[in-house]
C-alpha positions in Angstrom: 9.8 -0.3 -3.7 6.8 0.2 -1.6 3.5 -1.5 -2.9 0.1 -1.3 -1.7 -3.0 -3.5 -3.5 -6.4 -2.4 -2.3 -8.9 -5.1 -3.0 -12.7 -5.8 -2.1 -14.5 -3.0 -3.7 -18.0 -3.5 -5.3 -21.7 -2.5 -6.0 -23.6 -2.9 -2.7 -27.1 -1.6 -1.7 -27.7 0.9 1.1 -27.5 -0.7 4.5 -25.2 -3.6 3.1 -21.4 -4.5 4.2 -18.1 -4.8 2.5 -14.9 -5.7 3.9 -11.6 -4.0 1.8 -8.2 -5.4 2.1 -4.8 -3.8 1.6 -1.8 -6.5 0.7 1.6 -4.4 1.5 5.1 -4.8 0.5 8.3 -3.3 0.5 8.4 -1.8 3.8 8.0 -2.8 7.8 4.9 -3.4 7.8 4.3 -4.3 11.6 5.9 -1.0 12.8 4.2 1.3 10.4 1.1 3.5 10.6 -1.3 3.3 8.4 -4.5 5.1 7.0 -7.6 4.6 4.8 -8.7 7.4 2.6 -10.8 8.0 -0.3 -12.0 10.2 -3.3 -15.6 10.6 -4.1 -16.7 11.6 -7.9 -15.6 15.3 -8.6 -14.0 15.5 -4.7 -10.7 15.5 -3.1 -9.0 12.8 -1.1 -10.8 12.6 2.3 -9.0 11.0 5.4 -11.4 8.2 7.1 -9.1 5.9 9.2 -5.6 5.6 11.0 -4.0 2.8 12.8 -0.6 2.7 14.6 1.6 -0.2 14.2 0.7 -2.4 16.7 -3.3 -2.1 16.0 -4.0 -0.6 19.6 -4.8 2.6 18.3 -7.1 3.8 15.7 -9.2 7.1 14.6 -11.8 7.4 12.3 -13.4 10.7 10.7 -16.9 11.5 12.1 -18.1 10.6 8.7 -17.5 6.9 9.2 -17.1 6.9 12.6 -19.5 3.8 14.3 -19.8 2.2 10.7 -16.1 1.3 10.0 -13.8 -0.4 11.7 -10.3 -0.5 10.5 -7.6 -3.6 11.8 -4.5 -5.0 10.5 -2.7 -8.5 10.3 1.0 -8.0 10.9 1.6 -11.7 10.1 -0.2 -11.2 6.8 1.2 -7.8 5.7 -2.3 -6.6 5.2 -4.5 -3.6 6.4 -8.5 -4.0 6.5 -11.4 -2.0 6.5 -14.7 -3.4 7.7 -17.6 -1.2 6.2 -21.2 -1.6 7.8 -24.3 0.5 7.2 -22.7 1.8 4.1 -24.7 4.8 2.5 -24.8 6.1 -1.0 -22.4 9.0 0.3 -19.6 6.2 0.8 -19.4 5.7 -2.8 -15.7 6.5 -3.9 -12.5 4.9 -4.7 -10.7 3.6 -1.6 -7.0 3.7 -1.0 -4.8 2.6 2.1 -1.7 5.0 2.3 1.6 4.8 4.1 3.5 8.1 4.3 2.9 9.7 1.1 2.7 6.3 -0.6 -0.9 4.7 -1.7 -2.3 2.2 -4.1 -4.3 2.2 -7.3 -7.5 1.7 -5.1 -10.4 -0.2 -5.0 -14.2 1.7 -6.1 -16.5 1.3 -3.7 -20.8 1.9 -5.1 -23.5 2.2 -2.9 -26.6 2.4 -4.5 -30.1 0.8 -5.0 
């Protein structure tokens, strides 16, 4: 079955950086479009980034554009999200998704 396991979250100060990973299994990773979404406390899911199967096409929400970078390693079946210049409003649980599936998420907290 499809499994998505996010990792790499933590507590970071404003202006800091984190790199999230998502280990995937149970589907053809190399041809699948993938997304990162997040859910801040008390709010709904927010889409933040997309990448196509080959990694050549990406997209970002305005809230993270210029600060976050999505990438993938198809040999390792792993999706990444490099997050720089983090802000308190980036505090959320971050999920990778494929189709209607998502993992359990990883918590990112940005606070001084």
